[in-house]
C-alpha positions as CSV (number, residue, x, y, z in Angstrom):
1,M,-60.4,15.1,-16.4
2,T,-62.3,12.5,-18.7
3,V,-64.8,9.6,-17.2
4,Q,-65.3,6.9,-19.8
5,R,-68.8,5.3,-19.7
6,A,-69.6,1.7,-20.7
7,A,-71.8,1.6,-23.9
8,G,-75.3,1.0,-23.3
9,F,-75.5,2.7,-20.1
10,R,-78.3,5.6,-20.0
11,N,-76.4,9.0,-19.3
12,G,-73.6,7.2,-17.9
13,I,-75.9,5.6,-15.0
14,D,-74.2,2.2,-13.9
15,V,-76.8,-0.7,-13.8
16,R,-77.6,-1.7,-10.2
17,V,-76.9,-5.4,-10.3
18,R,-74.9,-7.7,-7.6
19,L,-73.9,-11.3,-8.2
20,R,-73.3,-13.8,-5.3
21,Q,-69.6,-14.8,-5.1
22,A,-68.9,-18.2,-6.6
23,G,-69.3,-21.0,-3.7
24,S,-71.0,-18.6,-1.7
25,G,-73.9,-20.9,-1.2
26,S,-75.2,-23.2,-3.8
27,D,-78.6,-23.8,-2.2
28,A,-79.7,-20.1,-2.1
29,A,-82.8,-19.2,-4.0
30,F,-81.2,-17.0,-6.4
31,D,-77.9,-15.9,-7.5
32,G,-77.7,-12.2,-7.1
33,A,-80.3,-9.3,-7.3
34,W,-80.8,-6.5,-10.2
35,W,-82.5,-3.3,-9.5
36,P,-83.8,-2.1,-12.9
37,R,-85.4,1.7,-13.3
38,S,-88.5,0.8,-14.9
39,H,-90.5,-2.3,-16.2
40,D,-89.5,-1.5,-19.7
41,L,-87.4,-4.4,-20.9
42,A,-86.7,-3.3,-24.3
43,A,-84.5,-0.3,-22.2
44,E,-83.6,-2.5,-19.2
45,L,-82.2,-5.7,-20.8
46,P,-79.5,-4.3,-23.1
47,E,-77.8,-2.6,-20.2
48,L,-78.0,-5.5,-17.7
49,V,-76.6,-7.5,-20.4
50,A,-73.7,-5.1,-20.9
51,A,-73.1,-4.6,-17.4
52,L,-72.9,-8.5,-16.9
53,D,-70.5,-8.7,-19.6
54,T,-68.3,-6.2,-17.8
55,L,-68.3,-8.8,-15.0
56,G,-67.2,-11.6,-17.5
57,V,-70.6,-13.1,-17.6
58,R,-72.2,-13.6,-21.2
59,V,-75.7,-13.9,-21.2
60,E,-77.2,-16.0,-24.1
61,R,-80.9,-16.3,-22.7
62,F,-83.4,-14.1,-20.6
63,T,-86.3,-15.4,-19.4
64,Y,-88.9,-13.3,-17.4
65,P,-92.2,-13.8,-15.6
66,E,-94.8,-12.3,-18.4
67,Q,-97.3,-10.6,-15.7
68,A,-94.2,-8.5,-14.6
69,W,-92.8,-6.8,-17.5
70,T,-93.8,-5.1,-20.8
71,P,-93.4,-7.7,-23.6
72,I,-90.1,-7.8,-25.5
73,E,-88.9,-9.0,-29.0
74,R,-87.9,-13.1,-28.9
75,K,-84.4,-12.1,-30.1
76,V,-82.6,-8.7,-28.5
77,A,-79.0,-7.5,-30.1
78,V,-76.7,-6.6,-27.6
79,S,-73.3,-5.6,-28.4
80,G,-73.3,-7.1,-31.6
81,R,-74.8,-10.4,-30.7
82,T,-78.0,-12.0,-30.0
83,V,-79.8,-12.6,-26.9
84,R,-82.9,-14.9,-26.8
85,T,-85.8,-14.1,-24.4
86,G,-88.8,-15.8,-23.3
87,A,-92.0,-14.9,-21.1
88,F,-93.5,-17.2,-19.1
89,R,-96.6,-17.1,-16.9
90,S,-95.5,-19.7,-14.2
91,M,-92.5,-17.9,-13.1
92,D,-92.2,-15.8,-9.6
93,P,-92.8,-12.5,-10.5
94,A,-89.5,-11.3,-8.4
95,L,-87.1,-13.2,-10.4
96,V,-85.7,-13.4,-13.7
97,S,-83.6,-16.4,-15.2
98,L,-80.5,-15.9,-17.5
99,T,-78.3,-18.8,-19.2
100,V,-74.8,-17.5,-19.2
101,D,-71.7,-18.9,-20.5
102,G,-73.2,-22.3,-22.3
103,D,-75.4,-23.9,-19.9
104,R,-75.2,-22.1,-16.6
105,R,-78.4,-20.6,-15.0
106,L,-78.5,-17.4,-12.9
107,D,-81.5,-16.3,-11.2
108,L,-81.7,-12.9,-10.2
109,L,-84.2,-11.3,-7.5
110,V,-85.4,-8.2,-9.1
111,V,-85.7,-5.3,-6.7
112,P,-88.9,-3.3,-7.9
113,P,-88.0,-0.3,-10.1
114,E,-90.0,2.0,-7.7
115,A,-88.2,1.1,-4.5
116,D,-86.7,3.8,-2.6
117,A,-82.9,4.2,-2.7
118,L,-82.3,2.6,1.1
119,T,-84.6,-0.2,0.0
120,G,-83.0,-1.1,-3.2
121,V,-79.3,-1.0,-1.8
122,R,-80.1,-3.2,1.1
123,A,-82.0,-5.6,-1.4
124,L,-79.0,-5.6,-3.6
125,R,-76.6,-6.5,-0.8
126,L,-79.2,-9.0,1.0
127,A,-79.5,-11.1,-2.4
128,A,-75.9,-11.0,-2.9
129,G,-74.6,-12.1,0.5
130,Q,-72.5,-14.9,1.5
131,R,-75.0,-16.1,4.0
132,E,-78.2,-18.5,3.4
133,E,-80.3,-16.3,5.6
134,S,-81.7,-14.2,2.3
135,G,-84.4,-16.9,1.8
136,T,-87.1,-16.3,-0.8
137,P,-87.5,-13.2,-2.7
138,E,-90.5,-11.9,-0.6
139,R,-88.4,-12.2,2.7
140,V,-85.3,-10.6,1.1
141,L,-87.3,-7.5,-0.1
142,A,-89.6,-7.3,3.1
143,T,-86.2,-7.3,5.3
144,A,-84.8,-4.6,3.2
145,G,-87.7,-2.5,3.4
146,S,-88.2,-3.2,7.2
147,W,-85.2,-1.8,8.9
148,S,-86.1,0.9,10.7
149,R,-85.2,4.3,9.7
150,P,-83.1,6.7,11.9
151,E,-85.7,9.2,13.6
152,V,-84.3,12.9,13.0
153,V,-85.5,15.3,15.8
154,V,-85.2,18.6,14.8
155,P,-85.3,21.2,17.8
156,I,-87.5,24.0,17.4
157,T,-86.1,27.2,18.4
158,G,-87.2,30.9,18.7
159,I,-90.5,30.1,19.7
160,R,-92.0,31.0,23.1
161,A,-94.6,29.6,25.0
162,G,-97.4,31.8,26.1
């Protein structure tokens, strides 16, 4: 069996991005979440753009907080087209902004690359959820990481008290 992978994905690993459904809360602080694997935009941005293309979202501009990412060229070639980029000091370090489909703006919560798998998946789900409970980026990330993990009790056998 042959599995086809989308071009631009490292070793066939899917890009971790989720968007809110249309009409699921226009007052939300962000429109979804992205969980990159590093702070290297040169590696991460082309994959994010390619993944969003598969969802029918055409990214034209990508802005990011200067303090949170390694710098990147002002124009990046992705899938035969150019995506303009911009770094800003005044942006929330937990968000990136995209201009898509002409003039629509999407703000994505950035799940830190170093987040553990459970926290990362929860943050993606919370940020793209249908309810307005998500709130600020800090609140989503804190909530995603604060759920208690089940405690595993491993019985010790074969030991005699003496």
